[in-house]
C-alpha positions as CSV (number, residue, x, y, z in Angstrom):
1,M,-28.3,-1.3,89.9
2,S,-26.0,-3.3,92.0
3,R,-24.2,-0.2,94.0
4,T,-24.8,1.2,97.6
5,P,-26.4,3.2,97.2
6,A,-28.7,2.4,93.9
7,G,-28.7,3.9,90.8
8,V,-28.6,3.9,87.1
9,P,-27.2,6.3,85.1
10,D,-31.3,8.1,82.9
11,G,-28.6,8.1,80.1
12,L,-27.5,4.3,80.0
13,V,-31.5,3.5,80.5
14,A,-32.0,5.8,77.1
15,A,-29.3,3.8,75.7
16,M,-30.6,0.6,76.9
17,G,-34.1,1.8,75.3
18,R,-32.8,2.1,72.2
19,H,-32.5,-1.8,71.7
20,L,-35.5,-2.8,73.7
21,D,-39.0,-2.5,74.3
22,D,-40.5,-1.8,77.8
23,P,-41.4,-5.2,78.8
24,Q,-37.9,-6.2,77.6
25,L,-36.7,-3.7,80.1
26,V,-38.2,-4.9,83.2
27,E,-37.3,-8.1,82.4
28,L,-33.3,-7.1,82.3
29,T,-33.8,-5.2,85.1
30,H,-36.1,-8.5,87.2
31,I,-32.5,-10.9,86.3
32,I,-30.1,-7.7,87.7
33,A,-32.2,-7.6,90.6
34,I,-32.5,-11.6,91.3
35,E,-29.0,-11.9,91.1
36,N,-28.1,-8.9,93.1
37,H,-30.2,-10.9,95.3
38,R,-28.6,-13.8,95.0
39,S,-25.3,-12.2,95.6
40,R,-26.2,-10.6,99.0
41,F,-27.8,-13.0,100.7
42,T,-24.6,-15.5,99.7
43,I,-22.0,-13.1,101.0
44,A,-24.1,-12.1,103.8
45,F,-24.0,-16.6,104.9
46,G,-20.2,-16.7,103.6
47,I,-21.3,-19.1,101.3
48,G,-18.1,-18.9,98.8
49,A,-17.6,-20.2,95.3
50,T,-19.1,-24.0,94.6
51,G,-15.5,-24.7,92.3
52,F,-17.1,-24.4,89.0
53,S,-15.1,-22.3,87.5
54,E,-12.4,-24.7,88.3
55,G,-13.8,-27.2,85.8
56,M,-15.6,-28.5,88.7
57,V,-19.8,-29.7,86.6
58,C,-22.8,-31.2,87.5
59,A,-22.5,-34.5,85.5
60,R,-25.5,-35.4,83.3
61,P,-26.6,-38.8,84.5
62,A,-26.4,-41.9,82.4
63,G,-28.3,-42.1,79.1
64,I,-29.7,-38.9,79.0
65,D,-28.4,-37.4,76.0
66,P,-27.1,-33.3,76.0
67,P,-30.4,-31.5,73.7
68,T,-29.2,-31.1,70.3
69,G,-29.7,-27.4,69.2
70,G,-32.0,-26.8,66.2
């Protein structure tokens, strides 16, 4: 889907359809399209990596505890 020209093999759609219902397939396709758009946008403007892969993180404000699972 992110290639140029865009294309998704019918077999892939069929295989995914065995695990996801139609609304889930639409949602997944939507998220992929958003991320593809974001990637192409940042490339077009020469926006580079933000450093998260190198250990840079967004610090949590003081006094804010992380959510607990449950």
